[in-house]
py3Dmol code that shows the C-alpha trace and the ligand (Angstrom):
import py3Dmol

protein = """\
ATOM      1  CA  MET A   1      85.788 -73.016  91.276  1.00  0.00           C
ATOM      2  CA  ILE A   2      82.566 -72.056  93.011  1.00  0.00           C
ATOM      3  CA  ASN A   3      80.239 -70.005  90.822  1.00  0.00           C
ATOM      4  CA  GLU A   4      76.988 -68.108  91.288  1.00  0.00           C
ATOM      5  CA  SER A   5      74.925 -71.201  90.478  1.00  0.00           C
ATOM      6  CA  ASP A   6      76.701 -73.212  93.202  1.00  0.00           C
ATOM      7  CA  LEU A   7      75.969 -70.456  95.712  1.00  0.00           C
ATOM      8  CA  ASP A   8      72.300 -70.366  94.680  1.00  0.00           C
ATOM      9  CA  ALA A   9      72.048 -74.138  95.082  1.00  0.00           C
ATOM     10  CA  TRP A  10      73.799 -73.956  98.467  1.00  0.00           C
ATOM     11  CA  GLU A  11      71.401 -71.257  99.654  1.00  0.00           C
ATOM     12  CA  TYR A  12      68.414 -73.199  98.340  1.00  0.00           C
ATOM     13  CA  TYR A  13      69.352 -76.438 100.078  1.00  0.00           C
ATOM     14  CA  ASN A  14      70.286 -74.701 103.321  1.00  0.00           C
ATOM     15  CA  SER A  15      67.049 -72.743 103.475  1.00  0.00           C
ATOM     16  CA  LYS A  16      64.899 -75.880 103.246  1.00  0.00           C
ATOM     17  CA  THR A  17      63.553 -77.438 106.397  1.00  0.00           C
ATOM     18  CA  LEU A  18      62.262 -80.932 106.879  1.00  0.00           C
ATOM     19  CA  ASN A  19      58.768 -79.495 107.083  1.00  0.00           C
ATOM     20  CA  ASP A  20      59.303 -77.760 103.731  1.00  0.00           C
ATOM     21  CA  TYR A  21      60.311 -81.113 102.298  1.00  0.00           C
ATOM     22  CA  GLN A  22      57.293 -82.809 103.863  1.00  0.00           C
ATOM     23  CA  SER A  23      54.927 -80.214 102.365  1.00  0.00           C
ATOM     24  CA  GLU A  24      56.476 -80.566  98.919  1.00  0.00           C
ATOM     25  CA  ALA A  25      56.527 -84.357  99.108  1.00  0.00           C
ATOM     26  CA  LEU A  26      52.843 -84.464  99.994  1.00  0.00           C
ATOM     27  CA  ARG A  27      51.980 -82.620  96.788  1.00  0.00           C
ATOM     28  CA  THR A  28      53.051 -85.770  94.927  1.00  0.00           C
ATOM     29  CA  LYS A  29      50.998 -88.110  97.112  1.00  0.00           C
ATOM     30  CA  ALA A  30      48.831 -90.382  94.946  1.00  0.00           C
ATOM     31  CA  TYR A  31      47.483 -93.138  97.181  1.00  0.00           C
ATOM     32  CA  PRO A  32      43.800 -93.214  98.171  1.00  0.00           C
ATOM     33  CA  ASP A  33      42.657 -91.937 101.564  1.00  0.00           C
ATOM     34  CA  ASP A  34      41.488 -95.381 102.626  1.00  0.00           C
ATOM     35  CA  LYS A  35      45.104 -96.565 102.273  1.00  0.00           C
ATOM     36  CA  ARG A  36      46.506 -93.901 104.597  1.00  0.00           C
ATOM     37  CA  ILE A  37      49.127 -95.181 107.039  1.00  0.00           C
ATOM     38  CA  ILE A  38      49.186 -98.716 105.567  1.00  0.00           C
ATOM     39  CA  TYR A  39      50.459 -97.613 102.153  1.00  0.00           C
ATOM     40  CA  PRO A  40      53.387 -95.513 103.398  1.00  0.00           C
ATOM     41  CA  VAL A  41      54.339 -98.194 105.946  1.00  0.00           C
ATOM     42  CA  GLY A  42      54.535-100.753 103.142  1.00  0.00           C
ATOM     43  CA  LEU A  43      56.419 -98.308 100.941  1.00  0.00           C
ATOM     44  CA  LEU A  44      58.864 -97.448 103.728  1.00  0.00           C
ATOM     45  CA  THR A  45      59.680-101.131 104.119  1.00  0.00           C
ATOM     46  CA  GLU A  46      59.992-101.598 100.353  1.00  0.00           C
ATOM     47  CA  GLU A  47      62.258 -98.582  99.908  1.00  0.00           C
ATOM     48  CA  ALA A  48      64.451 -99.512 102.877  1.00  0.00           C
ATOM     49  CA  GLY A  49      64.907-102.844 101.101  1.00  0.00           C
ATOM     50  CA  GLU A  50      65.978-100.984  97.964  1.00  0.00           C
ATOM     51  CA  VAL A  51      68.602 -99.114 100.020  1.00  0.00           C
ATOM     52  CA  ALA A  52      69.859-102.482 101.252  1.00  0.00           C
ATOM     53  CA  GLY A  53      69.839-103.725  97.647  1.00  0.00           C
ATOM     54  CA  LYS A  54      72.164-100.900  96.580  1.00  0.00           C
ATOM     55  CA  LEU A  55      74.554-101.881  99.348  1.00  0.00           C
ATOM     56  CA  ASN A  56      74.347-105.561  98.377  1.00  0.00           C
ATOM     57  CA  LYS A  57      75.196-104.711  94.749  1.00  0.00           C
ATOM     58  CA  TYR A  58      78.228-102.797  95.995  1.00  0.00           C
ATOM     59  CA  HIS A  59      79.386-105.854  97.926  1.00  0.00           C
ATOM     60  CA  ARG A  60      78.632-108.184  95.011  1.00  0.00           C
ATOM     61  CA  ASP A  61      79.985-106.087  92.123  1.00  0.00           C
ATOM     62  CA  GLY A  62      82.378-103.701  93.857  1.00  0.00           C
ATOM     63  CA  THR A  63      80.834-100.664  92.192  1.00  0.00           C
ATOM     64  CA  TRP A  64      79.292 -97.911  94.230  1.00  0.00           C
ATOM     65  CA  ASP A  65      76.076 -96.376  92.823  1.00  0.00           C
ATOM     66  CA  ARG A  66      76.088 -93.156  94.819  1.00  0.00           C
ATOM     67  CA  ASP A  67      73.385 -91.546  92.671  1.00  0.00           C
ATOM     68  CA  GLY A  68      71.171 -94.615  92.952  1.00  0.00           C
ATOM     69  CA  MET A  69      71.672 -94.745  96.718  1.00  0.00           C
ATOM     70  CA  ILE A  70      70.702 -91.075  97.056  1.00  0.00           C
ATOM     71  CA  LYS A  71      67.554 -91.731  95.025  1.00  0.00           C
ATOM     72  CA  GLU A  72      66.593 -94.698  97.198  1.00  0.00           C
ATOM     73  CA  MET A  73      67.245 -92.737 100.396  1.00  0.00           C
ATOM     74  CA  GLY A  74      64.985 -90.048  98.941  1.00  0.00           C
ATOM     75  CA  ASP A  75      62.284 -92.654  98.408  1.00  0.00           C
ATOM     76  CA  VAL A  76      62.657 -93.640 102.079  1.00  0.00           C
ATOM     77  CA  MET A  77      62.270 -89.969 103.035  1.00  0.00           C
ATOM     78  CA  TRP A  78      59.160 -89.635 100.911  1.00  0.00           C
ATOM     79  CA  ALA A  79      57.534 -92.675 102.520  1.00  0.00           C
ATOM     80  CA  LEU A  80      58.442 -91.404 105.999  1.00  0.00           C
ATOM     81  CA  ALA A  81      57.076 -87.944 105.187  1.00  0.00           C
ATOM     82  CA  ALA A  82      53.806 -89.469 103.986  1.00  0.00           C
ATOM     83  CA  LEU A  83      53.516 -91.739 107.029  1.00  0.00           C
ATOM     84  CA  ALA A  84      54.222 -88.867 109.403  1.00  0.00           C
ATOM     85  CA  SER A  85      51.611 -86.759 107.647  1.00  0.00           C
ATOM     86  CA  ASP A  86      49.013 -89.539 107.851  1.00  0.00           C
ATOM     87  CA  LEU A  87      49.727 -89.648 111.594  1.00  0.00           C
ATOM     88  CA  ASN A  88      49.585 -85.822 111.909  1.00  0.00           C
ATOM     89  CA  VAL A  89      53.240 -85.618 112.866  1.00  0.00           C
ATOM     90  CA  SER A  90      55.777 -83.262 111.309  1.00  0.00           C
ATOM     91  CA  LEU A  91      59.147 -84.553 110.117  1.00  0.00           C
ATOM     92  CA  GLU A  92      60.798 -81.857 112.229  1.00  0.00           C
ATOM     93  CA  GLU A  93      59.153 -83.267 115.359  1.00  0.00           C
ATOM     94  CA  VAL A  94      60.352 -86.753 114.416  1.00  0.00           C
ATOM     95  CA  ALA A  95      63.898 -85.465 113.871  1.00  0.00           C
ATOM     96  CA  ASP A  96      63.938 -83.293 117.007  1.00  0.00           C
ATOM     97  CA  ARG A  97      62.684 -86.060 119.261  1.00  0.00           C
ATOM     98  CA  ASN A  98      65.149 -88.527 117.763  1.00  0.00           C
ATOM     99  CA  ILE A  99      68.104 -86.199 118.377  1.00  0.00           C
ATOM    100  CA  LYS A 100      66.941 -85.514 121.944  1.00  0.00           C
ATOM    101  CA  LYS A 101      66.676 -89.269 122.587  1.00  0.00           C
ATOM    102  CA  LEU A 102      70.142 -89.932 121.167  1.00  0.00           C
ATOM    103  CA  ARG A 103      71.751 -87.039 123.055  1.00  0.00           C
ATOM    104  CA  ASP A 104      70.175 -88.286 126.271  1.00  0.00           C
ATOM    105  CA  ARG A 105      71.511 -91.795 125.676  1.00  0.00           C
ATOM    106  CA  GLN A 106      74.937 -90.394 124.868  1.00  0.00           C
ATOM    107  CA  LYS A 107      74.936 -88.323 128.055  1.00  0.00           C
ATOM    108  CA  ARG A 108      74.098 -91.447 130.078  1.00  0.00           C
ATOM    109  CA  GLY A 109      76.675 -93.605 128.249  1.00  0.00           C
ATOM    110  CA  LYS A 110      73.936 -95.723 126.661  1.00  0.00           C
ATOM    111  CA  ILE A 111      74.470 -94.895 122.990  1.00  0.00           C
ATOM    112  CA  ALA A 112      75.794 -98.383 122.209  1.00  0.00           C
ATOM    113  CA  GLY A 113      73.822-101.542 122.886  1.00  0.00           C
ATOM    114  CA  SER A 114      70.221-102.313 122.060  1.00  0.00           C
ATOM    115  CA  GLY A 115      66.713-101.773 123.333  1.00  0.00           C
ATOM    116  CA  ASP A 116      64.185 -99.021 122.631  1.00  0.00           C
ATOM    117  CA  ASN A 117      64.138 -97.663 126.155  1.00  0.00           C
ATOM    118  CA  ARG A 118      67.832 -97.375 127.026  1.00  0.00           C
TER     119      ARG A 118
END
"""
ligand_1 = """\
1
MG
Mg 62.971 -96.740 95.221
"""
view = py3Dmol.view(width=600, height=400)
view.addModel(protein, "pdb")
view.setStyle({"model": 0}, {"cartoon": {"style": "trace"}})
view.addModel(ligand_1, "xyz")
view.setStyle({"model": 1}, {"stick": {}})
view.zoomTo()
view.show()
């Protein structure tokens, strides 16, 4: 049964934007200014590997660590938010441009296949 707390959580999560997330994430940023860009790029790669690791453990052990996967995807988001910030780009711009690109490819029947400039 849905209760008041569920509704509050629903409202909270649905009122958050990617830019809200990016602002909050940046408050936890702890790498030095002279490591801008390079640190989050390295972290993004590392955390993407941890996402892959969760999937590998599922294939090896047959147990799905949903909570662990969500945490690792969150780490990927944090690294992306930090990288975008270091490049003066908002996460909403990244998301908007990505969706526009994908919709355009879909419209032209180019959603499958490979290549950056389809
Ligand atoms: Mg991690």
